Each structure stands twice: as C-alpha cells, then as structure tokens.
C-alpha positions as CSV (number, residue, x, y, z in Angstrom):
1,X,-76.6,105.8,90.3
2,X,-78.3,102.8,91.8
3,X,-78.4,102.1,95.6
4,X,-78.2,98.7,97.1
5,X,-80.1,97.9,100.3
6,X,-79.0,94.8,102.3
7,X,-79.9,95.7,105.8
8,X,-83.5,95.0,106.8
9,X,-85.2,95.0,110.2
10,X,-88.2,92.7,110.3
11,X,-89.3,89.6,112.2
12,X,-91.8,87.3,110.7
13,X,-94.7,86.0,112.9
14,X,-96.9,83.0,112.6
15,X,-99.7,85.4,111.4
16,X,-97.4,86.5,108.6
17,X,-96.8,82.9,107.5
18,X,-100.5,82.1,107.5
19,X,-101.3,85.2,105.5
20,X,-98.5,84.3,103.1
21,X,-100.3,81.1,102.4
22,X,-103.6,82.9,101.8
23,X,-105.0,81.8,105.1
24,X,-107.1,84.0,107.5
25,X,-105.2,83.7,110.8
26,X,-108.6,84.0,112.7
27,X,-109.9,80.9,110.8
28,X,-106.8,78.8,110.8
29,X,-106.8,75.4,112.5
30,X,-104.6,74.7,115.5
31,X,-102.5,72.4,113.3
32,X,-101.8,75.2,110.7
33,X,-101.1,77.7,113.5
34,X,-98.6,75.3,115.1
35,X,-96.9,74.6,111.8
36,X,-96.6,78.3,111.1
37,X,-95.1,78.9,114.5
38,X,-92.6,76.0,114.1
39,X,-91.5,77.0,110.6
40,X,-90.3,80.5,111.8
41,X,-87.0,79.2,113.2
42,X,-86.2,77.3,110.0
43,X,-87.1,80.3,107.8
44,X,-85.0,83.0,109.5
45,X,-81.5,81.7,108.4
46,X,-82.7,81.0,104.9
47,X,-83.7,84.6,104.2
48,X,-81.0,86.6,102.4
49,X,-82.9,89.9,101.6
50,X,-81.5,92.4,99.2
51,X,-82.8,95.2,97.0
52,X,-81.6,97.8,94.5
53,X,-83.2,101.0,93.3
54,X,-82.4,104.0,91.2
55,X,-84.0,107.3,90.4
56,X,-84.2,108.3,86.7
57,X,-85.2,111.5,85.1
58,X,-88.3,111.5,82.7
59,X,-87.5,113.0,79.4
60,X,-90.8,112.8,77.6
61,X,-94.4,111.6,78.1
62,X,-97.0,111.1,75.4
63,X,-100.3,109.2,75.7
64,X,-99.3,105.6,76.6
65,X,-95.5,106.0,76.6
66,X,-93.0,107.5,78.9
67,X,-89.3,108.0,78.0
68,X,-86.7,108.3,80.7
69,X,-83.0,108.1,81.2
70,X,-81.9,104.7,79.7
71,X,-85.2,103.5,78.4
72,X,-89.0,103.8,78.0
73,X,-92.2,102.1,79.2
74,X,-95.4,101.8,77.2
75,X,-98.9,100.6,78.0
76,X,-102.4,101.7,79.1
77,X,-101.4,101.5,82.8
78,X,-98.2,103.5,82.1
79,X,-100.2,106.2,80.4
80,X,-102.5,106.6,83.4
81,X,-100.3,105.8,86.4
82,X,-97.1,107.8,85.4
83,X,-98.8,110.9,83.9
84,X,-97.2,114.0,85.4
85,X,-94.0,112.3,86.6
86,X,-90.7,114.1,86.3
87,X,-88.7,111.1,87.7
88,X,-89.2,107.3,88.1
89,X,-87.9,105.1,90.8
90,X,-87.0,101.6,89.5
91,X,-86.5,98.9,92.1
92,X,-85.9,95.1,92.4
93,X,-86.0,93.1,95.6
94,X,-85.4,89.5,96.5
95,X,-85.0,87.1,99.5
96,X,-82.4,84.9,97.7
97,X,-82.6,81.3,96.6
98,X,-82.0,79.4,99.8
99,X,-85.6,79.4,101.1
100,X,-87.2,78.2,97.9
101,X,-84.7,75.4,97.5
102,X,-85.6,74.2,101.0
103,X,-89.3,74.5,100.1
104,X,-88.7,72.1,97.1
105,X,-87.1,69.6,99.5
106,X,-89.9,69.8,102.0
107,X,-92.7,69.4,99.5
108,X,-91.7,65.8,99.1
109,X,-90.9,65.2,102.8
110,X,-93.6,67.2,104.5
111,X,-95.9,69.2,102.2
112,X,-97.7,71.0,105.0
113,X,-94.4,72.4,106.3
114,X,-93.3,73.1,102.7
115,X,-96.4,75.2,102.1
116,X,-95.9,77.0,105.4
117,X,-92.2,77.8,104.5
118,X,-93.3,79.1,101.1
119,X,-95.8,81.3,103.0
120,X,-92.9,82.7,105.1
121,X,-91.1,83.5,101.9
122,X,-94.0,85.4,100.4
123,X,-94.4,87.4,103.7
124,X,-90.7,88.1,103.7
125,X,-90.5,89.5,100.2
126,X,-93.5,91.7,101.1
127,X,-91.6,93.1,104.0
128,X,-88.5,93.7,101.8
129,X,-90.4,95.5,99.1
130,X,-92.3,97.7,101.6
131,X,-89.1,98.6,103.3
132,X,-87.7,99.9,100.0
133,X,-90.9,101.8,99.4
134,X,-90.5,103.4,102.8
135,X,-86.9,104.5,101.9
136,X,-88.2,106.0,98.7
137,X,-91.1,107.7,100.5
138,X,-88.7,109.3,103.0
139,X,-86.4,110.6,100.3
140,X,-89.4,112.1,98.5
141,X,-91.0,113.6,101.6
142,X,-87.8,115.4,102.5
143,X,-87.9,117.1,99.1
144,X,-91.6,117.9,99.5
145,X,-92.5,116.1,96.3
146,X,-95.3,113.5,95.6
147,X,-95.2,109.8,94.7
148,X,-97.6,108.0,92.5
149,X,-98.8,104.4,92.8
150,X,-96.4,101.5,92.8
151,X,-96.7,99.6,89.5
152,X,-95.2,96.4,88.3
153,X,-94.5,95.0,84.7
154,X,-97.0,92.3,84.2
155,X,-99.9,94.1,85.7
156,X,-103.0,94.6,83.5
157,X,-102.2,97.3,81.0
158,X,-98.4,96.8,81.3
159,X,-96.8,93.9,79.3
160,X,-94.5,91.6,81.3
161,X,-91.9,91.9,78.5
162,X,-91.1,95.4,79.7
163,X,-89.5,93.7,82.7
164,X,-86.4,93.6,80.4
165,X,-86.2,97.4,80.5
166,X,-85.9,97.3,84.3
167,X,-83.2,94.6,84.2
168,X,-81.3,96.4,81.4
169,X,-80.9,99.4,83.6
170,X,-80.5,97.9,87.1
171,X,-77.5,95.5,87.5
172,X,-79.7,93.1,89.4
173,X,-77.1,90.4,89.2
174,X,-75.2,92.2,91.9
175,X,-77.9,91.1,94.3
176,X,-78.2,87.6,92.8
177,X,-81.2,88.3,90.5
178,X,-81.7,87.5,86.8
179,X,-84.4,87.4,84.2
180,X,-85.4,84.4,82.2
181,X,-86.3,84.5,78.5
182,X,-90.0,84.5,79.5
183,X,-89.3,87.6,81.7
184,X,-89.7,85.7,85.0
185,X,-87.4,86.7,87.9
186,X,-85.0,84.3,89.5
187,X,-85.0,83.8,92.5
188,X,-88.8,83.3,92.3
189,X,-89.3,85.1,95.6
190,X,-88.4,88.4,93.9
191,X,-90.3,91.5,92.9
192,X,-89.7,94.5,90.7
193,X,-91.6,97.8,90.7
194,X,-91.7,101.4,89.4
195,X,-92.9,104.4,91.4
196,X,-93.4,107.8,89.7
197,X,-92.3,111.0,91.4
198,X,-93.2,114.6,90.6
199,X,-95.1,117.8,91.6
200,X,-98.1,117.2,89.3
201,X,-98.8,113.6,89.9
202,X,-102.3,112.2,90.5
203,X,-101.4,110.4,93.6
204,X,-105.0,109.3,94.4
205,X,-104.8,106.4,91.9
206,X,-104.4,102.8,93.1
207,X,-103.8,99.6,91.2
208,X,-107.4,98.5,91.4
209,X,-108.3,101.5,89.3
210,X,-106.7,99.9,86.3
211,X,-108.1,96.3,86.7
212,X,-110.8,95.1,84.5
213,X,-112.2,92.9,87.3
214,X,-112.6,95.8,89.8
215,X,-116.4,95.8,89.6
216,X,-116.6,92.1,90.5
217,X,-113.7,91.7,92.8
218,X,-114.5,89.9,96.1
219,X,-111.4,91.3,97.7
220,X,-112.3,94.8,96.9
221,X,-115.9,94.3,98.2
222,X,-114.5,93.0,101.5
223,X,-112.1,96.0,101.7
224,X,-114.9,98.4,101.2
225,X,-117.2,96.7,103.7
226,X,-114.5,96.8,106.3
C-alpha cells in the first residue's frame, strides 16, 4: 500500500536559491544575492510539496532485469544497482505547478527574478526528495536492513521509458502528478526514484559508478579534491 507524504519541514535560504541556479554562493555578485534573498518571500506560498512511496517485494532477479510486485525494470544500471535486493521502494515527489507558472510569467517581466525563482523550485524539490529518502532510511534502519543507491529512470543505463512502470504502480495523480507520452513528469519540478532494500545489497555503489563520463567529470574531480 502506498504512503502519501504532505507535511514537510524545510525553509529555503538565499544560498539554496543560488545553488539551485548552479551558482556558487561564495562567487555570486551582490545583485544575485539580493535577488535570491528577495525571491524567498514569493517562493514560499507557491510551494505545494507532496510525495508518495510504496515498498514492493522482489520476485526474481536475472542479469539486467528485476521482477517485482506489479512490474519489472530492465537495464544495465538496474542489473548492477539492484542486485541483491529483496524489496524496492518506488517514490514520486513534486512541489506542484504554482511556482513554475509564476516562473513563466516572470521570465517576460523580470528574467533575473524568474531564474532565481526557478532556482528556488529546484532547491525545494531537492529538499522534498531528500525528506522522503530520510523516511525510507528510518524505516529500513529500524528493521536493521540495508538500502542501496537511489536510482532514477532516465539515468545512463536505465531507459526513461521505464518511468511508465513507476506511474502504472503509484497513483501519482492523487498528488497532482502525471506522465506525458514522452515520459516527462508534470509538474516539471518533480522527481521519481527507486531505492533497493535487502540484506545482501552492495550499498557501496553510487550513481557515478555507472556513468560513462566518470573519468572526465569536472564535478567528480572537484569532489575528490575537496
């Protein structure tokens, strides 16, 4: 049975807004910092965060394919990331449509503010998805089991078309989400993910392990240097 989460406790900061725009807060101009600070009051009432998740039993696993209650996933990432799982958590999260509609209006009136508000939305959906991960982690910890890496349809090694499996199982319309024919989520500030659970998981893997650009990734090099 799925669980709906509609209570979230987070407060965005100007730093969150800047990071949501891909801007290093330490290098941001005074104008960008001021815009980020001023946009917070407008962003707050536009956020309508909601999420849904469900735990499903794994029935079979073979090479690149995992069969579970109600469906199956297949792909090279699936074969590596979900090996050893006896259950899968499926989750969808959104912040609603109001903020992105206001972003569209601002882009013609005040593009700098529009981009800042969009950054606030990106930061907010990050908080929402991490909050759901925390709930899942707590449930799993209480059972003394292990979780694997969070994976998302559309990542390298997992076709975006398998997003349909997630939406066929979770009644995402109950929290205002839907899937387009091209498998994009509406509202746009939404995410879906799957986390494997089990006693024999390799929980040392991370998403970078499955990326073909991992050996020439500037972000990874910065992370290692830090």
